[in-house]
N, C-alpha and C positions, 0 to 999 in steps of 0.2 A: 777459291780465290774471290774476293769481293769484287763487286761491279765497279768498273772505271767510270766515273761520271765527269764528263767534260762539259764546261761552260765556255763556249765560244762567244765572246763579247766584244762589241764596239759602241762608242758614243759618239754623238755630235753635241758640241758644247757652245756657250756663248763667249768663250774666250779660253785662255790657256791657264788661269789660276783656278785650281780646283775649290778654293775657299771663297774667292770673290765671285767667280762665274758659275754658270750653272749647266746641268744636263738638259738637253731638249729632245734628244732621241737616244734610246738605248735599244740596241738590237741584239739578237743572239740566236744560238743553236744550242739546244741541249742535246748531248749525245751520251748514251749509256753504252758502254763497250763499243761495238761497231754500228750501233743502231741510232739513227737520229729519231728522238722522241718528239721534240716540239721546235718550232721555230717562232720567235716573237719580234715584233716591231712596236715598240711603245714611244710615243711622242707626247710631250707635255710642255706646258708653259715654264719659262724660267721663274724662279722665287722673285727675281728683281730685274725688271726689264731695263732699268737704267744702266746696268753693267755690261750690255751686250756690245762687244766691240765691233768697230768697222771691219777689222780682218775676218771676224767670224762671219758677219753677213756676206762678206765677198767669198768666203770659202765654201759655206753650205747652201748659199742662195736662198735661204728661207728668210722672208720678210717678216717685219714685226706684225703686219696684219694677219699674215698666215699663222703666226706664232700664237696670236691671241685667240685663235680658233682651236688650238690644241686643249687637252684637258689640264686641269691644274695638277701640279706636281704631287699633291697629297693623293690624288686618284691614281697616278701612275705608280706611285710607292705601293698602294695596295694592290694594284695589278701585278707588279713584279713580285711582291711577297707571295701571292697567290701561286705564281708560276714555280718560284723556287721551292715552295713547300710541298709541292706534289712530288718532288724527287730527291730531297735531302732533308734529314732531320738536324737543324742547326744545333741542337743541344747535344749530338752525338759526335765527339771528336773524330771517329772514325768514318763518319759519313759526310763527306765534303765534296763539292765541286772542284775539279781541277780547271783553274782559269786558262783560257787560251785566247790568243789574239796576236795583233801587230803592235809592239810596243805597249803591251797591255798594263803596265804600271800606270800610264796615263789614264787609261779608262778606269781602272780600279781605284785610283785616287779620286777621281770625280764620282764614282758610284759610292764610295765611302762617304764622301760629303753629302751626296744626295741623300743617303740614309740618315745622316747626322742632322740635315736640315729638317728632316721629317721627324726628328726626335728619336731616332734609333741609332745607338753608337755601336751596333754590332754587325755591320755589313760583312766583316771578315769571318764571321762564325758560319758563313755559307761556303767559304773557299779554303782551299789549302794554301800554304805560303809560297809554294812554287808552282809554276805551270809551264805551258808551251808557248814560247814567244817566237813568231816567224821571223822578227828582226835578229834575234840572237842565233837562231838555227841558220839563218841566210849568212850572218856574219861568220859563223864557224866555216861553213862550206866555202865561202869567199876566202877565207884566210888559208884554207888548205887547197886552193885552186880548183875545186870542183865545179864553181860557177864563176861567171865573169859578169859583175854588175857594176854600173856607175855609182849607184848608191844603194840603200837599203830601204828606200821608200816602198810602200805597198804597190804603187803603180808601176814601178820600176821592175820589182820582182815579179808581179803578175805578167807584165808584158813578156819578160824573159821566158816565162814558163807556159805562154800562151793561154793564160786565163783572163777571161773578160771581166771588167769592172767598171761600176758607175762610181767614180771617185766622189768621196765626201757625203755618201749616203751610207749610213751605219749598217744597214741590213746587207746592201751590195758589198761594202767593204769587209764584213765578217765572213760573208759566203765566199768571197775571193780569197781571203786569208786562209780559211779551212782548205780550200782547193790547193792553194800554193804549198801549205804545210804537207798535206797527203802526197802531193807530187814529190816535193823534196825527199820525204821519208822513203817513198817507195823507190825513187831512182838512185838515192845515194846512201840509204841507211839500211833499209831491209833487203834491197835487190842483192842477190848473190849469196845471202847466208842462209837460205832455206826456210826463213821464218816469215814469208810473205803472208799478210793478212789482208782482209777486205777493208779497204779505206773508206768505203762508203761516202764518196763525195756528194 
């Protein structure tokens, strides 16, 4: 059986438009089977400081002065490529990361545009087309009455499951997301079927 390679990923951005706005923090956990291989937290300047929204500043609390101390996005691109390349052969269609996160479509759209702005149109050559989304998993469990949650925000789910989190910090968010998925799987999917596995939180 081939290795299962999971890319737990979260981003902080300068707005909600993946084309107009930019990634300023990309954080993740690389997990192969049940083992965490690497944790990364990459911060970079936006391509265009003029597109940073007021709402983004209020959300992640990162000032423009602090942003200007981060590395250029071109250097961040080289760093993330170096990390991905250690674990996946992007030219092998059978060797891909399974993307994991909270509403990870948002993060993958921004990562795709981050690569495009760096002259690389092939971000999706690193990942499978489907993955593990905490929001979707929690939505299913809520619909079946397994959990009671006011909404499907990460902070709400984390509080429900007793998982601590520093909101709007990408590394803290993705760590909490992974812990929430592990707890939901252990409590509602794996439990009772005799196939328990090491969730490696």
